[in-house]
N, C-alpha and C positions, 0 to 999 in steps of 0.2 A: 242453504246450509246443509251439512251432512248429518246423517243419523246412523246409528248402528254400525253394521259391518262395512258401510261405504266409506267410513273414515280411513284415510291412508295411514300406513305406519309412519312413525317419525323418521324423517330422512337423515342420512348421515353425510357429513362433510369433513374433510381434513383442512379446510380453509378457515380463516378467521373473519371473513368479510361480514360487516354488519351494515344494513341500510334499510331505510323505510321504503325503498323501491325494490321491485323484483321483476326479473325477466324469467318467465316460466316457459320452458320448451317441452312440448310433447315430442319425444324422439325415441329412436332405437340407436344402438351402436351402429357405426357406419356400414359394416358388412350386413347386419340384419336389415338395415334400411334398403340396401340394394336387393336383397332376397325378397323383401315384402313387395317391392315394385316390379319384380321380375326383370330386373336390369342386370347387366353383366357385373360380376364381382368387382371388376376394376372401378365401377362407379363408386365404390366405397371411398375412393380418394376425394371425390367431389363432396360427399356428405361429411367426411372428416374435415375438409377445408371449411365447409359451411359452419360446422360446430365450432371450429377454432375461431372463426370470425365472429360468431355470436358471443363467444367468451370474451373476445376483445371489446365488442360493442357494449356488452353489459358493464364491463369495467369503465369504459369511457363515459357511460351514462350514470355512473355511481350506483349501480343496481346489483343486488344479489342475483346470482344465476341459480335457477332451480330446474332440474331435469326430471321429467316425469316419464316413466318408461315401463314397458312390460317387465315382469319379474325376472325373466331369463336374461335380460340385458343389464341388470343392475351392476354386476361386478365389472363388466367391460366398460360401461360408461363411467364408473368411478375411476377407472384407469385413464380414460380419455380426458376427463375434466375433474381432476382431484380437488379443485377449489370449490366445486359446485355442491349444493344440496341435491341429493339424488333420492327419489322416492318411486316406489312401484305404483303403477296404475291399479286402482281397485277394480273389482268386477262391477258390472251393472251398466245402466244406460249411459250414453255418452255425456249427456248433460250432467249426470252425477259425477262423472270422471273430471269434467271441467271444474265443477264446484270443489271437488277434492283437491285439484291442483291449486286453486286459490287458497284453500285451507292450509295446504302445506306451506305456502309462502307466509300466511298470516301467523302460523305457529312460531315463526322467527321474528315477529314484530313488524312485518311489512305492512304498509298502508296502501301503496299504489302498485298494481300488478298489470303487466303486459304479457299476454299469453300468445304464443306463436308456435307453429310447427317447426321442428328442427331440420326439415328437408328443404327449406326455402331460405334464401339469403337474408341476413339480418336487415332490419329496417335501417334506412339512412340515419346517421347519428342525429341530424337535425329533426327528423320525424320522431325519433324515439324521445329526444329531449322535449319536444313539443307535447308528446303524449303524456309524459310524466308531469310536466308543468301544468297541463290542463286538468289532469286528475287531482293534483295537489291543491289547485285553487278552486276546484268545483267538484264536490263529492257527488253531484248529480250528473256527471259527465260519463259518457260511454265512448271510448275511442275505437275506431274501426279502420284497419288498413285493408282496403279491398284487394281481392285477387281479380285478375282480368276475366276469369271464367264465371264470375258471379258469386264466388265464395269469398272468404276473407283470409288474409295472411296474418292478421294479428287482431286481438281484442284487448282493450285496456279498461280496467274498472278500479274503483277505489273503495268499494263497499261490497259486502256479500251479495250475490246475484239475486237471492230471494225469489227464485223461480223465473228470472229473466231468460235463462237459457233453455228452459224445458219444453218450449213449444216450437223449437227450431228444427227444421228437417236437415239435420247434419249430413254432410257428404253429398250435397246437391248444389246446383247452381242458384238455388233460392236462398242460401244462407245469408248473404249480404242484405238483401231486401227484407228478409224476415227479421233479422237482428235490428235493423233500423225501425221497422214497424213495432217490434216489441219494446224497444227503447222509448218510443213515443208513448206507447200504452202505459209504460211504467213512469212516465214523466221525466225521462232522462234527456239530456242534451247530447246529441250525437256530434262527435268530432271526427271528421273523415280525413285520413292521411292519403298519401299518394298510392296509386295502384301499381301492382306488379304481376307478371305471370308466375306460374308455379310449375313444378315438375311432379306429376302424379304417377306417370307410368312411362314405359318405353315409347308409347305413342306420341309423347310430347317432345322427344329428344330432337327431332329434325327441325321442328318449328322453333324450339328454344335455341338451337344453334344459330339461327338467323337473328332472333331477338337479342341474344346475348352480345352481339356485336355493338349494339347501340344503347340498350337499356341500362341505366345507371346501376340498378341492383344486381344485374347479372353480368355486367361487363368484366368484373374481376375473375369470372369463371369461364370466360369465353373460350379460352384454349382447351380447358378440360372438357367442356360440353361439346366443342367441335370434334375432338378426338372420339368421344363416346358416340356421337351421332354418326360419324363416318364408319363406325364398326357396327351400327345398328342395322338390322334388316330394313330395306326400304319399304315404306308403306305399312310398317308394323302398327297394329291397332291395340296392342296390349294383350293379345291372345297368348296362349302358352307358346314359348319360344324354344326351339330345339337346336338352335345354332350352338356350336361349341363355345363354352365360356359363359353362356347365358343361363339364367335360372329357370328351371322348369317347376310347374306347380301353380296353384291358384293364387291370385292376387290377395294381399292381406292388408287392406287399408287400416291404419291404426289411429286415425284421428288427428286432432283438431287443427285448426278450426277451418280447414280449407275443403274445397270440393275435391272428391276423388273421382277418377274415371270410372265409368260403369263397366 
C-alpha cells in the first residue's frame, strides 16, 4: 500500500470504459521509448504498434487500460490512447511505483490487475484471459509471464501487494525466481504463463529479428524488427551509438517489470 507523497495523482481519461479488470502498462510515448533504449527514432513505429495492440488486447479481455508514465510523457500518451487512464509515475523506489500503479487501477474499482511493460508485445489473448480468470477465482494467486532472460513480462495480482514486491532485485535476471520465492513466502499460488523474449536495447535487435520469424508474440512485428535490425550496427552492445539517426546519450531504463540490459 502507498503512503504520503508516493500516492499517484488521479489519472485522467476521455473514455467511459468500466471494468473490474485492468491492464496496467508502464510505458513512455513511442518516441521517448526509442530514445530511452538508444534506438533509432524510426523504432517509434514499433512501440506505437505495440501500444496499439495492447489497446486492442485490453478491450478483447474486457479490461480497463491504465498507462503509467514519466510526467513528461503524459500529454503525448493521452493523445496516443485517449480511451485509457493515464497517470504519472511517482518518485521513489521501483516497488513503490509498482504499488502506485496498482493503486491507480483500484481507484476506479478494479479488482484484478495485470501489470506489463509497454515495450513488449501484448500477452496472447488466451494467456491474458487465463490470468484474469485465475485472479478472479483465487485471491491468493500471483500470475507471472516470464521473460526468457530471467525477468518477467507481466505480473498479475488481485489484492494489494502488502510488501510482496519490495525485496525483488528489479532490472536483473533474478526477478522471475525472486518473485516466485516471495510468492511462496507470502503463501500465494503462482500461475505461470508462456515465456517470451523482450527488447531492452539495441543489443537485442539482431537476435530478436531471428526470433520474431517464429515466436507467436513477436511474429506480427517480424517485418518491422527485421528492418530495424538491418539498419543497426553489427555487434552493437548497447553502448553509445554515433551512427546517423541513432540516439546518443546514456540508457534510461524506466521499469517494470522486466530485466533491462546492463
